[in-house]
Structure formats: structure tokens, C-alpha cells
TIVOTI-751131 format. One record per residue (C-alpha): x, y, z. Coordinates in Angstrom, 3 decimals, padded with zeros to 6 digits. Last residue first. Example, Ala and Ser with C-alpha at 12.3 -4.5 7.8 and 13.67 -1.06 7.14 Angstrom:
BEGIN
c1=013.670&c2=-001.060&c3=007.140
c1=012.300&c2=-004.500&c3=007.800
***
This chain:
BEGIN
c1=110.057&c2=098.453&c3=080.547
c1=110.573&c2=099.318&c3=076.687
c1=111.183&c2=103.015&c3=075.000
c1=112.786&c2=104.319&c3=078.750
c1=110.377&c2=107.165&c3=079.758
c1=110.083&c2=110.848&c3=079.053
c1=109.555&c2=112.670&c3=082.124
c1=113.612&c2=113.424&c3=082.885
c1=115.269&c2=113.624&c3=086.167
c1=113.757&c2=115.211&c3=089.636
c1=117.003&c2=116.721&c3=090.805
c1=118.411&c2=116.721&c3=094.039
c1=118.867&c2=119.508&c3=096.624
c1=117.133&c2=119.780&c3=100.192
c1=116.952&c2=123.341&c3=100.558
c1=115.751&c2=124.089&c3=096.888
c1=111.897&c2=123.173&c3=097.798
c1=111.874&c2=126.239&c3=099.510
c1=109.274&c2=125.673&c3=102.646
c1=105.353&c2=125.664&c3=102.889
c1=104.407&c2=124.600&c3=106.494
c1=103.013&c2=127.951&c3=107.853
c1=101.048&c2=128.700&c3=104.305
c1=099.377&c2=125.101&c3=104.614
c1=098.068&c2=125.638&c3=107.901
c1=099.215&c2=124.331&c3=110.971
c1=095.938&c2=122.396&c3=112.365
c1=096.398&c2=122.597&c3=116.374
c1=095.825&c2=120.315&c3=119.350
c1=094.099&c2=117.114&c3=117.393
c1=093.494&c2=114.827&c3=119.951
c1=094.665&c2=110.865&c3=119.550
c1=093.400&c2=107.652&c3=121.302
c1=089.297&c2=107.896&c3=120.862
c1=089.811&c2=104.497&c3=118.659
c1=089.534&c2=102.323&c3=121.835
c1=086.353&c2=104.159&c3=123.168
c1=085.870&c2=107.766&c3=125.477
c1=089.656&c2=108.480&c3=126.167
c1=090.399&c2=110.708&c3=128.833
c1=094.420&c2=111.368&c3=128.726
c1=094.007&c2=111.348&c3=124.638
c1=097.986&c2=111.199&c3=123.305
c1=098.403&c2=114.691&c3=121.652
c1=098.103&c2=116.097&c3=117.783
c1=099.842&c2=118.582&c3=115.933
c1=098.332&c2=118.374&c3=112.575
c1=099.698&c2=119.586&c3=109.323
c1=097.861&c2=121.594&c3=106.651
c1=098.884&c2=120.992&c3=102.849
c1=101.797&c2=121.082&c3=100.160
c1=102.008&c2=117.951&c3=098.541
c1=105.477&c2=117.013&c3=097.556
c1=106.398&c2=116.435&c3=093.576
c1=109.754&c2=118.278&c3=094.036
c1=109.247&c2=121.336&c3=091.670
c1=105.547&c2=120.853&c3=090.280
c1=104.222&c2=121.418&c3=093.837
c1=100.729&c2=118.847&c3=094.160
c1=098.941&c2=121.625&c3=096.273
c1=096.195&c2=120.969&c3=098.615
c1=093.541&c2=122.999&c3=099.635
c1=092.101&c2=121.669&c3=103.287
c1=093.624&c2=118.350&c3=104.162
c1=090.384&c2=115.926&c3=104.360
c1=090.367&c2=114.995&c3=100.550
c1=087.895&c2=118.014&c3=099.555
c1=090.183&c2=120.282&c3=097.740
c1=092.722&c2=120.394&c3=094.766
c1=095.606&c2=121.831&c3=093.305
c1=097.971&c2=120.536&c3=090.457
c1=101.160&c2=122.035&c3=090.254
c1=102.567&c2=118.665&c3=088.477
c1=099.823&c2=116.012&c3=088.752
c1=098.606&c2=116.377&c3=085.112
c1=101.992&c2=117.103&c3=083.627
c1=102.954&c2=113.774&c3=084.937
c1=099.887&c2=112.035&c3=083.764
c1=101.191&c2=113.449&c3=080.318
c1=104.999&c2=111.892&c3=080.823
c1=103.122&c2=108.743&c3=082.114
c1=100.996&c2=107.971&c3=078.885
c1=098.013&c2=106.541&c3=080.538
c1=096.194&c2=109.002&c3=078.533
c1=093.293&c2=111.633&c3=078.722
c1=095.331&c2=114.130&c3=080.541
c1=092.371&c2=114.936&c3=082.837
c1=091.665&c2=111.323&c3=083.320
c1=094.804&c2=110.143&c3=083.902
c1=095.337&c2=112.707&c3=086.449
c1=091.994&c2=111.686&c3=088.236
c1=092.983&c2=108.473&c3=088.672
c1=096.473&c2=109.229&c3=090.024
c1=094.613&c2=111.466&c3=092.511
c1=092.280&c2=108.914&c3=093.090
c1=095.197&c2=106.248&c3=094.200
c1=096.932&c2=108.727&c3=096.241
c1=093.599&c2=109.342&c3=098.233
c1=093.203&c2=106.265&c3=099.335
c1=096.699&c2=105.509&c3=100.246
c1=096.861&c2=108.768&c3=101.778
c1=093.843&c2=107.862&c3=103.981
c1=094.726&c2=104.619&c3=104.896
c1=098.251&c2=105.516&c3=106.638
c1=096.360&c2=108.331&c3=108.240
c1=094.451&c2=105.679&c3=110.346
c1=090.746&c2=104.437&c3=108.961
c1=088.126&c2=104.145&c3=111.480
c1=087.019&c2=100.746&c3=112.191
c1=084.155&c2=098.330&c3=111.155
c1=085.868&c2=097.471&c3=107.966
c1=083.699&c2=098.707&c3=104.890
c1=080.881&c2=100.937&c3=107.162
c1=083.950&c2=102.157&c3=108.680
c1=086.204&c2=103.013&c3=105.495
c1=083.011&c2=104.710&c3=103.936
c1=082.104&c2=106.752&c3=107.059
c1=085.725&c2=107.774&c3=107.718
c1=086.169&c2=108.878&c3=104.053
c1=082.607&c2=110.939&c3=103.914
c1=083.646&c2=112.748&c3=107.383
c1=087.226&c2=113.262&c3=106.407
c1=086.273&c2=114.797&c3=102.970
c1=083.271&c2=117.148&c3=104.164
c1=085.469&c2=118.637&c3=106.898
c1=084.777&c2=117.503&c3=110.672
c1=088.192&c2=115.724&c3=111.613
c1=087.948&c2=112.400&c3=113.490
c1=089.624&c2=110.591&c3=110.873
c1=092.807&c2=112.566&c3=111.534
c1=095.174&c2=113.471&c3=108.994
c1=098.988&c2=113.855&c3=108.420
c1=099.718&c2=113.543&c3=112.215
c1=101.969&c2=115.093&c3=114.403
c1=103.376&c2=114.395&c3=117.995
c1=102.866&c2=115.352&c3=121.760
c1=102.512&c2=112.733&c3=124.418
c1=099.828&c2=113.377&c3=126.845
c1=098.700&c2=109.505&c3=127.081
c1=100.728&c2=107.653&c3=124.732
c1=102.129&c2=104.984&c3=127.598
c1=097.996&c2=104.501&c3=128.396
c1=098.073&c2=102.127&c3=125.287
c1=101.288&c2=102.140&c3=122.882
c1=099.003&c2=100.244&c3=120.278
c1=096.272&c2=102.353&c3=120.299
c1=098.702&c2=105.493&c3=119.739
c1=100.693&c2=103.628&c3=117.323
c1=097.260&c2=102.702&c3=115.195
c1=096.156&c2=106.484&c3=115.493
c1=099.369&c2=107.429&c3=113.979
c1=102.452&c2=109.412&c3=115.536
c1=105.551&c2=111.232&c3=114.098
c1=107.669&c2=113.646&c3=116.270
c1=106.811&c2=111.166&c3=119.508
c1=107.883&c2=113.367&c3=122.388
c1=108.321&c2=112.017&c3=126.240
c1=108.534&c2=114.683&c3=129.332
c1=110.596&c2=114.407&c3=132.476
c1=109.016&c2=117.138&c3=135.009
c1=111.432&c2=119.845&c3=135.855
c1=114.124&c2=120.571&c3=138.444
c1=116.868&c2=119.637&c3=136.084
c1=115.006&c2=116.440&c3=135.947
c1=112.185&c2=114.900&c3=137.813
c1=111.055&c2=111.592&c3=136.621
c1=107.427&c2=109.925&c3=136.593
c1=107.913&c2=109.909&c3=132.606
c1=111.345&c2=108.058&c3=132.847
c1=109.976&c2=105.495&c3=134.715
c1=111.615&c2=102.422&c3=133.150
c1=108.281&c2=101.498&c3=132.374
c1=107.393&c2=104.741&c3=130.403
c1=110.139&c2=103.997&c3=128.132
c1=109.174&c2=100.647&c3=127.678
c1=105.745&c2=102.133&c3=126.802
c1=107.123&c2=104.272&c3=124.208
c1=109.756&c2=101.859&c3=122.785
c1=107.818&c2=099.198&c3=121.664
c1=104.544&c2=100.695&c3=120.052
c1=107.384&c2=103.049&c3=118.892
c1=109.392&c2=100.395&c3=116.840
c1=105.941&c2=098.835&c3=115.860
c1=104.839&c2=101.452&c3=113.745
c1=107.277&c2=104.683&c3=113.965
c1=110.323&c2=105.940&c3=115.987
c1=112.136&c2=109.116&c3=116.218
c1=111.665&c2=109.050&c3=119.953
c1=112.452&c2=112.452&c3=121.409
c1=113.074&c2=111.970&c3=125.339
c1=113.047&c2=115.503&c3=127.179
c1=114.737&c2=116.243&c3=130.624
c1=118.185&c2=114.655&c3=129.722
c1=121.033&c2=114.913&c3=132.363
c1=122.459&c2=111.706&c3=130.743
c1=122.103&c2=109.404&c3=133.998
c1=119.064&c2=108.157&c3=133.487
c1=119.162&c2=108.286&c3=129.236
c1=121.903&c2=105.769&c3=129.657
c1=119.258&c2=102.869&c3=130.539
c1=116.780&c2=103.514&c3=127.658
c1=118.844&c2=102.227&c3=124.979
c1=120.144&c2=099.015&c3=126.461
c1=116.448&c2=098.422&c3=127.806
c1=115.073&c2=099.109&c3=124.078
c1=113.856&c2=095.570&c3=123.562
c1=111.816&c2=094.844&c3=120.534
c1=114.141&c2=096.647&c3=117.686
c1=112.614&c2=096.482&c3=114.201
c1=114.761&c2=099.200&c3=112.603
c1=117.918&c2=099.339&c3=114.426
c1=118.344&c2=102.011&c3=116.921
c1=120.788&c2=105.065&c3=116.595
c1=121.057&c2=107.335&c3=119.581
c1=121.171&c2=111.216&c3=119.697
c1=122.740&c2=112.742&c3=122.916
c1=122.280&c2=115.855&c3=124.888
c1=120.344&c2=118.310&c3=122.409
c1=120.356&c2=121.601&c3=123.942
c1=117.164&c2=123.506&c3=124.010
c1=116.616&c2=127.345&c3=123.086
c1=113.632&c2=127.249&c3=120.628
c1=115.789&c2=127.091&c3=117.394
c1=117.461&c2=124.075&c3=119.154
c1=114.048&c2=122.436&c3=119.233
c1=113.023&c2=122.758&c3=115.579
c1=116.694&c2=122.057&c3=114.568
c1=116.686&c2=118.890&c3=116.680
c1=113.401&c2=117.814&c3=115.354
c1=114.601&c2=118.421&c3=111.466
c1=117.712&c2=116.489&c3=111.623
c1=115.878&c2=113.690&c3=113.780
c1=113.441&c2=113.067&c3=111.325
c1=115.905&c2=113.263&c3=108.771
c1=118.014&c2=110.385&c3=110.274
c1=114.525&c2=108.544&c3=111.187
c1=113.491&c2=108.404&c3=107.792
c1=116.490&c2=107.526&c3=105.968
c1=117.487&c2=104.691&c3=108.305
c1=118.410&c2=104.166&c3=111.844
c1=115.554&c2=104.540&c3=113.884
c1=116.266&c2=107.412&c3=116.195
c1=116.503&c2=107.720&c3=120.064
c1=117.031&c2=111.302&c3=120.910
c1=117.828&c2=112.924&c3=124.112
c1=116.421&c2=116.383&c3=124.697
c1=117.949&c2=119.244&c3=127.588
c1=115.206&c2=121.937&c3=127.964
c1=115.226&c2=125.568&c3=128.733
c1=113.029&c2=127.124&c3=126.186
c1=109.703&c2=125.966&c3=128.039
c1=107.788&c2=122.933&c3=127.785
c1=104.195&c2=123.297&c3=126.738
c1=104.683&c2=126.840&c3=124.749
c1=108.201&c2=125.816&c3=123.592
c1=106.804&c2=122.126&c3=122.390
c1=103.976&c2=123.863&c3=120.805
c1=106.335&c2=126.143&c3=118.363
c1=108.397&c2=123.133&c3=117.547
c1=105.602&c2=120.998&c3=116.316
c1=104.358&c2=122.288&c3=112.985
c1=107.561&c2=123.372&c3=111.784
c1=109.387&c2=120.154&c3=112.699
c1=106.677&c2=118.201&c3=111.389
c1=106.993&c2=119.977&c3=108.109
c1=110.724&c2=119.048&c3=107.949
c1=109.922&c2=115.378&c3=108.734
c1=107.638&c2=115.144&c3=105.784
c1=104.081&c2=115.384&c3=104.619
c1=102.345&c2=112.386&c3=102.795
c1=100.754&c2=112.969&c3=099.075
c1=104.112&c2=112.099&c3=097.860
c1=104.657&c2=111.424&c3=093.819
c1=107.568&c2=109.775&c3=092.117
c1=107.968&c2=109.374&c3=088.349
c1=109.993&c2=112.748&c3=088.266
c1=112.230&c2=111.245&c3=091.039
c1=113.005&c2=112.452&c3=094.561
c1=116.248&c2=111.663&c3=096.311
c1=118.123&c2=114.546&c3=097.559
c1=114.296&c2=116.098&c3=098.594
c1=111.073&c2=114.667&c3=097.635
c1=111.892&c2=111.271&c3=099.084
c1=114.993&c2=112.797&c3=101.206
c1=112.975&c2=114.664&c3=103.699
c1=111.645&c2=111.064&c3=105.316
c1=108.038&c2=110.540&c3=105.806
c1=106.838&c2=108.214&c3=103.752
c1=103.554&c2=106.636&c3=103.797
c1=102.006&c2=105.436&c3=100.535
c1=104.145&c2=106.749&c3=097.459
c1=102.345&c2=106.931&c3=094.210
c1=104.978&c2=105.825&c3=091.829
c1=104.571&c2=106.495&c3=088.049
c1=106.232&c2=103.567&c3=085.487
c1=109.101&c2=104.662&c3=083.161
c1=111.325&c2=101.603&c3=083.973
c1=113.932&c2=103.631&c3=085.456
c1=111.934&c2=106.523&c3=087.193
c1=109.828&c2=103.267&c3=088.738
c1=113.048&c2=101.905&c3=090.009
c1=114.515&c2=104.992&c3=091.851
c1=110.709&c2=105.287&c3=093.188
c1=111.018&c2=101.978&c3=094.604
c1=113.917&c2=102.529&c3=096.537
c1=112.876&c2=105.861&c3=097.628
c1=109.733&c2=104.436&c3=099.061
c1=110.968&c2=101.644&c3=100.567
c1=113.443&c2=103.603&c3=102.717
c1=110.945&c2=105.897&c3=103.166
c1=108.816&c2=103.285&c3=104.872
c1=104.954&c2=102.857&c3=104.965
c1=104.775&c2=101.408&c3=101.345
c1=102.112&c2=101.738&c3=098.712
c1=101.961&c2=102.477&c3=094.967
c1=103.311&c2=100.948&c3=091.392
c1=101.245&c2=102.332&c3=088.232
c1=100.892&c2=100.320&c3=085.092
c1=101.197&c2=097.128&c3=086.410
c1=101.833&c2=094.379&c3=084.138
c1=102.100&c2=091.279&c3=085.753
c1=105.426&c2=090.003&c3=085.214
c1=107.487&c2=093.102&c3=084.624
c1=105.734&c2=095.405&c3=086.619
c1=104.499&c2=093.650&c3=089.389
c1=107.435&c2=091.662&c3=089.490
c1=109.764&c2=094.697&c3=089.746
c1=107.462&c2=096.106&c3=092.517
c1=108.424&c2=093.006&c3=094.595
c1=112.133&c2=093.332&c3=094.084
c1=112.309&c2=096.902&c3=094.953
c1=110.088&c2=096.454&c3=098.030
c1=112.154&c2=093.317&c3=099.147
c1=115.235&c2=095.396&c3=098.656
c1=114.006&c2=098.143&c3=100.900
c1=112.636&c2=095.927&c3=103.847
c1=109.339&c2=096.689&c3=105.429
c1=108.350&c2=092.974&c3=104.517
c1=107.608&c2=094.102&c3=101.125
c1=104.392&c2=092.060&c3=100.439
c1=103.511&c2=092.157&c3=097.030
c1=100.041&c2=092.971&c3=095.559
c1=098.252&c2=092.612&c3=092.324
c1=095.397&c2=095.328&c3=091.141
c1=091.898&c2=095.675&c3=089.076
c1=090.740&c2=098.753&c3=087.496
c1=087.885&c2=098.393&c3=085.166
c1=088.841&c2=100.602&c3=082.079
c1=086.769&c2=103.315&c3=080.893
c1=089.490&c2=106.250&c3=081.092
c1=089.900&c2=104.646&c3=084.662
c1=087.126&c2=102.865&c3=086.129
c1=083.834&c2=103.862&c3=085.419
c1=083.111&c2=105.915&c3=088.716
c1=083.314&c2=109.203&c3=086.456
c1=086.385&c2=111.000&c3=087.881
c1=087.334&c2=114.072&c3=086.158
c1=087.463&c2=116.271&c3=089.500
c1=087.862&c2=119.671&c3=090.929
c1=087.444&c2=119.497&c3=093.616
c1=086.964&c2=115.678&c3=095.494
c1=084.027&c2=115.309&c3=097.376
c1=081.756&c2=112.854&c3=095.761
c1=084.824&c2=110.789&c3=094.483
c1=085.646&c2=111.041&c3=098.258
c1=083.400&c2=107.737&c3=098.899
c1=081.608&c2=106.197&c3=096.007
c1=079.045&c2=104.852&c3=098.222
c1=079.906&c2=101.354&c3=096.885
c1=080.979&c2=100.532&c3=093.268
c1=081.667&c2=102.241&c3=090.690
c1=084.662&c2=100.980&c3=089.577
c1=086.311&c2=104.008&c3=091.110
c1=084.947&c2=103.326&c3=094.224
c1=086.058&c2=099.667&c3=094.125
c1=089.512&c2=100.766&c3=093.830
c1=089.471&c2=103.266&c3=096.376
c1=088.063&c2=100.670&c3=099.046
c1=090.540&c2=098.074&c3=097.780
c1=093.301&c2=100.830&c3=098.427
c1=092.211&c2=101.806&c3=101.727
c1=091.830&c2=098.129&c3=103.322
c1=095.618&c2=097.368&c3=101.557
c1=096.628&c2=100.632&c3=103.409
c1=095.334&c2=099.352&c3=106.909
c1=097.402&c2=096.140&c3=106.381
c1=100.625&c2=098.272&c3=105.774
c1=100.114&c2=100.406&c3=108.664
c1=099.886&c2=097.354&c3=110.604
c1=103.201&c2=095.604&c3=109.011
c1=105.121&c2=098.796&c3=109.921
c1=107.572&c2=096.673&c3=111.990
c1=107.713&c2=093.729&c3=109.473
c1=104.869&c2=091.852&c3=107.599
c1=102.372&c2=093.036&c3=105.387
c1=104.712&c2=096.159&c3=104.268
c1=102.505&c2=096.884&c3=101.178
c1=103.545&c2=097.209&c3=097.401
c1=100.228&c2=097.625&c3=095.622
c1=100.503&c2=097.206&c3=091.982
c1=097.515&c2=098.710&c3=089.843
c1=096.317&c2=096.904&c3=086.731
c1=094.279&c2=098.453&c3=083.990
c1=091.238&c2=096.521&c3=082.317
c1=089.535&c2=096.664&c3=079.046
c1=092.690&c2=096.014&c3=077.060
c1=095.080&c2=097.960&c3=075.610
c1=096.608&c2=098.912&c3=079.041
c1=100.220&c2=100.622&c3=078.085
c1=102.351&c2=098.088&c3=080.366
c1=105.604&c2=100.369&c3=079.752
c1=105.094&c2=102.892&c3=076.296
c1=104.366&c2=102.142&c3=072.666
c1=101.431&c2=103.987&c3=072.033
c1=101.373&c2=107.704&c3=073.126
c1=105.370&c2=106.866&c3=072.758
c1=105.269&c2=107.026&c3=069.114
c1=103.125&c2=109.835&c3=068.319
c1=105.190&c2=111.726&c3=071.069
c1=108.634&c2=111.123&c3=069.195
c1=107.050&c2=112.734&c3=066.338
c1=107.103&c2=110.572&c3=063.267
c1=108.379&c2=110.775&c3=059.740
c1=107.363&c2=108.284&c3=056.738
c1=109.728&c2=106.511&c3=055.059
c1=107.525&c2=104.587&c3=052.595
c1=107.664&c2=100.830&c3=053.564
c1=109.150&c2=097.968&c3=051.416
c1=111.294&c2=096.319&c3=053.943
c1=114.394&c2=098.011&c3=052.544
c1=112.992&c2=100.997&c3=053.150
c1=112.128&c2=100.468&c3=056.925
c1=115.504&c2=098.782&c3=057.264
c1=117.283&c2=102.228&c3=055.974
c1=115.100&c2=104.010&c3=058.314
c1=116.938&c2=102.691&c3=061.365
c1=117.697&c2=098.840&c3=061.884
c1=117.865&c2=098.676&c3=065.591
c1=114.794&c2=101.260&c3=066.361
c1=112.945&c2=099.812&c3=063.709
c1=113.452&c2=096.503&c3=065.291
c1=112.451&c2=097.553&c3=068.796
c1=109.242&c2=099.061&c3=067.328
c1=108.136&c2=096.258&c3=065.624
c1=108.326&c2=094.833&c3=061.922
c1=106.428&c2=091.577&c3=062.297
c1=103.607&c2=092.653&c3=059.808
c1=104.695&c2=095.581&c3=057.861
c1=104.430&c2=099.129&c3=059.697
c1=101.777&c2=101.971&c3=059.023
c1=099.281&c2=099.778&c3=061.232
c1=101.363&c2=100.388&c3=064.405
***
């Protein structure tokens, strides 16, 4: 600040108060809190570049999703910097993006492997903030990671644009003012998938759940149980499995004598890639139970998982946030850009990562500053289109994007290695919207800590 003598920092002013300023021979000019904050906040980018921190599970149960996210982030950064074909910058509406970085600063990034572990994700985010000067943290494919990192970002005054996180808790009881989620959640999966399961399998069913034992699995199980029990289904058992398991035989054997006629796999990533084929190998899908054909359901599924599970995925229902073969302008543009860069269609993890990067950059441009409280204001209540999910609202009350949700089914007659899922139904935003108060939680303050 030019109004202070050299060497008299804001930290010293805070320690000594106005008496210290007067004693140093500086006139006691009064400042508003906002005037200070606009220049003095965590990792304010003062040079000609701005650094984004990518927190990615490049190893562990969700590594394949993390690798696809990294590709998408790198593509988004290239487009923001005016490189390539511009991708979704050409179709986002409304948009303040110019293709010259963010507020004229070239976008760079640092990255950290979260290993699909919450404590490692938090430690990596801390390093990128404190050592590398990251102004924003993004990424992740685990809700445990997302909740841990957005809690840290709230403490540090750094915005967190979550990657793939599906637990109700992320924008529910553990929501934070500095955390934002584009991806849909487990409750919305239940809203979308329940009616389709009722239509396909009827109301008289007995379900057995195998559930990844952490926040996402718990809320996915809760949500799909609520949706299916509302149909008239009975829940026979719900068994927790450790994240990262590879052998599910001990969990599958009891199903044979349980009286269940549906297995619901609340598994994601490599967990599902392992558990679904093993369930099919156990003969579950070929069984008759209670006079009905036994069925398997995977409430949340991605293209990467379907490809990894192979033939076992054929005919299995689930939900997705987005699919590369949608025919709206945004989906076509992103699939084209990603395919040209990497030789394969993007996954839903890649899509949500790319979109989050653009939405942050656009919010900064609209705010005219990197100062987090102003960027938060620009995101809260912002409605946009062109990103492949129809008209989407970043809801102010919980920072959950409200948009359409896809019900998908494993393709029984794939024409290529990428043609693994069919979109059965696109459930509109009005149907998947819910009262944000049902999951509790408090966003917390927008004003950041004085220094990170």
C-alpha cells in the first residue's frame, strides 16, 4: 500500500493498531475492510500469470477418472489461454471469457496426486496453496477428498471447484462457502433412477446393497434405498465394503441365500470395475430368485467404468452426469476438442473438470477481480447454458448445480470400444431440484482469513 511507509506491512498494522501508524508518522486515514481486502488476500496474483492447483487421484481406486480429469484441465487451460479451437468458450452463454487467460493473466497450473485418499488430498492442496501460490484448487474423484479439501479451502480463503464428487454431504451437511460443485449428487440419482427401475423391474423386489464404506457410498445407499423403498421394494441387507477392494467373493457369497433378487452396487471407479464382473461370474445375473430374473444395478456409472467392466455392464442401469454422445452444441464441441487432443471421447469426470475450470474463470472475469468474496458472489445464483447439461443454475443456498440428470444403461450391442452406455432418459432440472435445507449444514462466511 503506497499510503504506508516502507516496511510497515498490513500484518504489523494489525498487531500495533492505529497508534502504531501514528507513531510511525503516517496520517490516520481510515480504510474500509473491502479496500484492504481487494489488495491483500491469499495468493493474490500480482504478476502476469495465475496459478491453479489440480488435486487429482492419479493412483488408487479412482485413478482412471483422475487421469481423464487431468487431460480436461489441461485442455481447458489451453483454451482459456487462447490456444486450440476454443472448445466450450465458443458456446458458454452468457460468457465474459476472452481467450486471453483470466483477467489478462496467463493461466498455469501445479498438480498433486491425491492417491484417492482424503488426508493426502488435503496435504497436497495445502502445499499447492502455501508453496505454489495457487489461487484456486480443483479436482478429485472422491467425495471424501472433496469434503476434506473444501474444508481446508474455507480455512485458507481459497475457492475450491470440486471435480467428481457425488455424496449428498458435499453440498449438504459439509457444504462450505468456498466450495462449489457442478456434478450431481446421490439424492438426484435416486430421483432420476427410481422411476425407471420401477418401470423395468416392478414394485415387488428385494434388494441387497454392497456399499463403499465412506461418505459417498453411505449417501448413495441412503438415497437409492429411499427411492426403491418408495416403489415398494424391500431392502434385505446393506453391507459395507472397504474402498479399494479387489476381491469381493466374501461379500457376494451371502447374497446367494439372502432371498434378494436385486443386487445394488454402490461402488465407483475400480471398485465397480472389480465388483460387477465378479458378481456376474458368481452367476447372479443368470439366477432366478423369488420367481423373477435376478438383476444388478449400479446407481452411479461412468463411461470409463462401463468400458472396464466389459460385457458385465451390458443391460445394467445407472445414472450419469453427462455423456459424450449427447447432440447439443456444447457436448458436440467438447467431444470434438477432447477427441482431437487425446484420441478418445471424454468421460463425465473430464466434462465436469473442464466445465468447472471455465466457470471459475468466467466468474473472475465477471467480478473483475480474483478477490474470493466477489468471485463467490459471481458464482452464487449464476445461471448458464451451453455446457452440455441444459440450462444450469449454481444454486446460492448450497453451491449445488441444478441441471438435468441422465439415466443410462449398459449397451447390449456396442459398435465400438467407446459405445458402452446408452442414454435411456434425460431427467429435467425441474424434476431433480430439491429443497436445499433437507441436508442441513452451513456455508459459513465469505470473508477470507487475513493471510493464508
